[in-house]
C-alpha positions as CSV (number, residue, x, y, z in Angstrom):
1,M,-12.3,26.8,-1.2
2,K,-13.9,28.6,-4.1
3,A,-12.2,29.3,-7.4
4,Q,-13.2,31.2,-10.5
5,I,-13.2,29.6,-14.0
6,I,-10.9,31.7,-16.2
7,Q,-10.2,31.9,-19.9
8,I,-6.9,30.2,-21.0
9,G,-6.5,30.6,-24.7
10,N,-9.4,28.7,-26.4
11,S,-10.0,26.7,-23.2
12,Q,-11.1,27.4,-19.7
13,G,-9.4,26.5,-16.4
14,I,-9.0,27.3,-12.7
15,R,-6.0,28.4,-10.7
16,I,-5.0,26.1,-7.9
17,P,-2.9,27.5,-5.1
18,K,0.7,26.1,-5.1
19,L,0.5,25.0,-1.4
20,M,-2.7,23.0,-2.2
21,L,-0.9,21.3,-5.1
22,E,2.1,20.5,-3.0
23,E,0.0,19.0,-0.2
24,A,-1.9,16.9,-2.7
25,C,1.5,15.7,-4.2
26,I,0.4,17.0,-7.7
27,S,3.1,18.3,-9.9
28,S,2.7,18.2,-13.7
29,E,0.2,15.6,-14.9
30,V,-3.2,15.0,-13.4
31,E,-6.1,12.6,-14.0
32,L,-9.6,14.1,-14.4
33,R,-12.7,12.1,-13.5
34,L,-16.2,13.2,-14.0
35,Q,-18.2,12.6,-10.8
36,P,-22.0,12.9,-10.3
37,D,-21.4,16.1,-8.2
38,G,-18.3,17.6,-10.0
39,I,-14.9,16.9,-11.3
40,L,-12.2,15.0,-9.4
41,I,-8.6,16.1,-10.0
42,K,-6.0,13.4,-9.0
43,S,-2.3,13.1,-9.3
44,A,-1.5,10.9,-12.3
45,S,1.7,9.6,-10.7
46,Q,2.2,5.9,-11.1
47,P,2.0,3.5,-8.2
48,R,5.3,2.8,-6.6
49,S,6.9,5.8,-8.3
50,G,10.1,6.7,-6.5
51,W,10.6,3.2,-5.1
52,E,13.6,2.4,-7.3
53,E,15.5,5.5,-6.0
54,A,14.5,4.6,-2.4
55,F,15.8,1.1,-2.8
56,R,19.0,2.3,-4.4
57,E,19.6,4.6,-1.5
58,L,18.9,1.9,1.1
59,A,21.4,-0.4,-0.7
60,E,24.0,2.3,-0.8
61,N,23.6,2.8,3.0
62,D,23.5,-1.0,3.6
63,D,20.2,-0.5,5.3
64,N,18.1,-3.6,4.9
65,E,16.5,-4.1,8.3
66,L,12.8,-4.2,8.9
67,I,11.5,-1.1,10.7
68,D,8.8,-3.1,12.5
69,T,8.7,-6.9,12.8
70,P,5.2,-8.3,12.6
71,P,4.2,-10.5,15.5
72,A,4.4,-14.2,14.6
73,G,1.1,-16.0,15.0
74,D,0.6,-19.8,15.2
75,F,0.4,-20.1,11.4
76,E,3.7,-18.2,10.9
77,K,5.5,-20.2,13.6
78,R,4.3,-23.5,12.1
79,E,4.6,-22.7,8.4
80,W,7.6,-20.5,8.4
81,K,9.5,-22.1,11.3
82,W,9.9,-19.0,13.5
């Protein structure tokens, strides 16, 4: 996708379509990185953001079961007494 560089006050910027921002999970703050072939724009969200709310919701619903149980190998059977 091509975009035009536009004047925004004393700075310059580009307009990014809302759908593209939503699909990239970018809301308000971004991280900019200079790459050899351009500028990379990444969401500045912190790792594990939203986990606290998700855990709270799981606890409220008394939902603490694993979705998928990993297969037990010889090590797990011997060391963890499966």
